[in-house]
C-alpha positions as CSV (number, residue, x, y, z in Angstrom):
1,M,244.4,-59.9,106.1
2,S,242.3,-60.7,103.1
3,V,238.8,-59.7,102.3
4,E,236.5,-62.6,101.5
5,P,233.6,-62.2,99.1
6,R,230.2,-61.6,100.7
7,Q,228.4,-64.8,101.4
8,A,224.6,-65.2,101.4
9,A,224.5,-65.7,105.2
10,D,226.3,-62.4,105.8
11,P,224.4,-59.9,107.9
12,V,224.6,-57.2,105.2
13,A,222.3,-57.4,102.1
14,Y,224.8,-55.6,99.9
15,G,228.4,-54.3,99.9
16,Q,231.1,-55.9,102.0
17,L,232.0,-56.2,105.7
18,V,235.8,-55.7,106.1
19,P,237.3,-56.6,109.5
20,V,239.1,-53.8,111.4
21,T,240.8,-53.6,114.8
22,V,240.5,-50.8,117.3
23,H,243.6,-50.6,119.4
24,F,243.9,-49.2,122.9
25,D,245.9,-46.2,121.7
26,D,243.0,-45.3,119.3
27,L,240.9,-44.3,122.4
28,D,240.8,-40.8,123.7
29,A,241.1,-39.5,127.3
30,L,237.4,-40.5,127.9
31,G,238.1,-44.1,126.8
32,M,236.2,-43.6,123.5
33,L,237.4,-44.1,120.0
34,H,238.8,-40.7,118.9
35,N,236.6,-39.0,116.3
36,S,239.4,-38.9,113.8
37,R,239.8,-42.6,113.9
38,Y,236.4,-43.4,112.5
39,P,237.2,-42.1,109.0
40,L,240.7,-43.6,109.2
41,L,239.3,-47.0,109.9
42,A,236.9,-46.6,106.9
43,E,239.8,-45.5,104.7
44,R,241.9,-48.5,105.8
45,A,239.0,-50.9,105.1
46,W,238.6,-49.3,101.6
47,A,242.3,-49.8,100.9
48,E,242.2,-53.3,102.2
49,Y,239.3,-54.2,100.0
50,W,241.0,-52.9,96.8
51,H,244.3,-54.4,97.9
52,G,242.6,-57.8,97.8
53,F,242.1,-57.3,94.0
54,G,245.7,-56.3,93.4
55,F,245.3,-52.6,93.6
56,G,247.8,-50.6,95.7
57,F,250.3,-47.8,95.8
58,D,254.0,-48.3,96.0
59,G,255.1,-44.7,95.4
60,D,254.7,-44.5,91.6
61,W,251.7,-42.4,90.8
62,A,251.9,-43.1,87.1
63,A,251.7,-46.9,87.8
64,A,249.0,-46.4,90.5
65,G,246.1,-46.4,88.0
66,D,242.8,-46.3,89.8
67,M,244.6,-45.8,93.1
68,C,245.6,-42.3,91.9
69,N,242.5,-40.6,93.3
70,V,241.7,-37.7,95.6
71,V,239.0,-37.1,98.2
72,K,236.5,-34.5,97.2
73,E,234.1,-34.8,100.1
74,M,233.7,-36.8,103.3
75,K,230.9,-36.9,105.9
76,V,230.8,-38.9,109.1
77,S,227.9,-39.1,111.6
78,Y,228.7,-40.5,115.0
79,E,225.9,-42.6,116.4
80,R,227.2,-44.8,119.2
81,P,230.6,-44.5,120.8
82,V,233.2,-47.3,120.6
83,T,234.3,-47.7,124.2
84,R,236.8,-50.5,124.0
85,A,239.5,-51.9,121.9
86,G,238.8,-55.0,119.8
87,R,237.5,-56.4,116.6
88,Y,235.0,-54.4,114.6
89,A,234.1,-54.1,110.9
90,V,233.5,-51.5,108.3
91,H,230.5,-52.1,106.0
92,L,231.4,-50.7,102.6
93,W,229.2,-50.1,99.6
94,V,229.2,-47.8,96.5
95,E,226.4,-45.3,96.3
96,R,227.3,-43.8,93.0
97,L,229.7,-44.8,90.3
98,G,230.4,-42.1,87.7
99,R,232.9,-41.8,84.9
100,T,235.7,-40.1,87.0
101,G,234.2,-40.2,90.5
102,L,232.5,-42.5,92.9
103,T,230.8,-42.1,96.2
104,Y,231.1,-44.9,98.7
105,G,229.1,-45.3,101.9
106,F,230.4,-46.9,105.0
107,R,229.4,-47.9,108.5
108,L,231.8,-48.6,111.4
109,C,230.0,-51.4,113.0
110,S,230.3,-54.4,115.3
111,A,232.3,-57.3,113.8
112,D,229.0,-59.1,112.9
113,G,227.6,-55.9,111.2
114,T,224.5,-55.6,113.5
115,E,225.4,-52.6,115.6
116,T,226.3,-49.2,113.9
117,H,228.7,-46.9,115.6
118,A,229.2,-44.3,112.8
119,R,228.1,-43.9,109.2
120,G,229.2,-41.7,106.4
121,H,230.2,-41.4,102.8
122,R,233.3,-40.3,100.9
123,V,233.5,-39.0,97.3
124,L,236.6,-39.9,95.4
125,V,237.8,-38.6,92.0
126,R,240.3,-40.5,89.9
127,V,243.0,-38.1,88.6
128,D,245.7,-38.2,86.0
129,P,249.0,-38.3,87.8
130,Q,250.7,-35.6,85.6
131,A,247.8,-33.1,85.1
132,L,246.1,-33.8,88.4
133,R,242.8,-33.4,86.5
134,P,239.9,-35.9,86.6
135,T,240.3,-39.0,84.4
136,L,238.3,-42.1,83.7
137,W,238.3,-45.1,86.0
138,S,239.6,-48.3,84.3
139,D,237.2,-50.9,83.1
140,R,238.5,-53.3,85.7
141,G,238.1,-50.8,88.5
142,R,234.6,-49.9,87.4
143,A,233.6,-53.6,87.4
144,I,234.9,-54.2,90.9
145,A,233.2,-51.0,92.2
146,A,230.0,-52.0,90.5
147,D,229.9,-55.2,92.6
148,L,229.6,-53.0,95.6
149,L,226.7,-50.9,94.3
150,R,223.9,-50.6,96.7
151,P,220.7,-51.8,95.1
152,E,218.0,-49.1,94.9
153,S,215.6,-51.4,96.8
154,A,218.0,-51.6,99.7
155,G,216.9,-48.3,101.2
156,E,218.7,-47.0,104.2
157,V,221.4,-49.0,106.0
158,P,220.4,-50.1,109.5
159,A,220.3,-47.5,112.3
160,A,222.3,-48.0,115.4
161,G,221.1,-51.1,117.2
162,A,218.8,-52.1,114.4
163,E,219.1,-55.6,112.9
164,A,220.6,-55.8,109.5
165,A,218.4,-56.9,106.6
């Protein structure tokens, strides 16, 4: 699966919609997407997005570059249950891009981006593979992340059931 650049007709005003699939075995005993799967889908979408630019991890931390990062913080708010398997999307954007860290926002939403099921953010810190201490993002990684920056004028992302801007 590849991630296509956002088009003007997309239902999101900034960031990127990345398609994801909820499978039957992702549902819990009540027939709802298990709470642990929401951040997993966001993480998979984030990895898919970067993979589309040639970033990945093949077991060599020294060669991983910007993919050598750790999670400092993650928050998820569950707004509307996912009650069936099928096609959905994760809306990704960057809230803050620092020298060694970045905060990205996400929404698990309907495939067209109009209905929100969960929203959250995740703080990543790029680390040196030997010292495991914060280190600078590459210029290329910063440029790609900057394309996802949420404009200040964008305000809040749509609430559950609200139409996207």
